[in-house]
C-alpha positions, 0 to 999 in steps of 0.5 A: 500500500505504501509503495503504491502511494509513493508511485502515485505521488511520483507520477503526479510530480512527473506529470506536473513537470511540463507545467512548471517548465512552461513558465511561471514568471520566474526570473523574468522570462517565461511565457505561458507555453502558448507557442506564439512567436517571440517578440523581437523587443523582448528577446533583445531586452533579455539579451541586454539584461545579459549584457547589463545594458540597463538603458537598452533593457528599458527601451526594449521592455518599454516597447513590449509594454506599449504593445502588451501592457499585461506582460508581467515579465516585461514589467518585471524586467523594467523594475530589474533594470531600474534597480540596477541603475539605482532608480529605486522609485521606478524599480518599486513601481515596475515590480508592483505593476508586475505583481498586480498583473500576475500576483504569483510572479516568482521573479517579481517577488524575489527582485522586489524583496532584493530591492527592499533589502537594497534600501534597508527594509528587511520586513517587506523583503521577508514578506516577499520571501513568505509569499514565495514560500507559498507560491513555490510548491517545492523550494524554488530558485527564487525562494532560495536566492532571496532567502540567502540574500536575507540571511546575508543582510541579517548577518551584515546588519545585526539589529 
């Protein structure tokens, strides 16, 4: 009986894997697996992220948002770029918009938590860690990354 329960659980996890890999708004990218052609501005924006060309990320993702205002991934990348430029007001604004569109956007929760740490606000960062704990069925990369950054922050900023 115990082995059959384990086998059923293993099958359920295996069947769920394609849904996980289809994209959940993780670290920024991730469509919904809907087989639409890639937006050239979005692709160029992702490439600009890799090059750390934050102005190019903003320009490209702005173009994406103009055509698709409900693209939470593009809003998340905008927040990411502004955070790296040190423009925290815009960073917070864009992350919040990504979460308004997609409240379970793992990448936006992780990056918004990091942004709060960047401005010395531990409590809101911990709230985003709690949100990730609820969103991720199993511990996900975004949860692990934010947890590590919070631990480092606490170590470096005792009381």
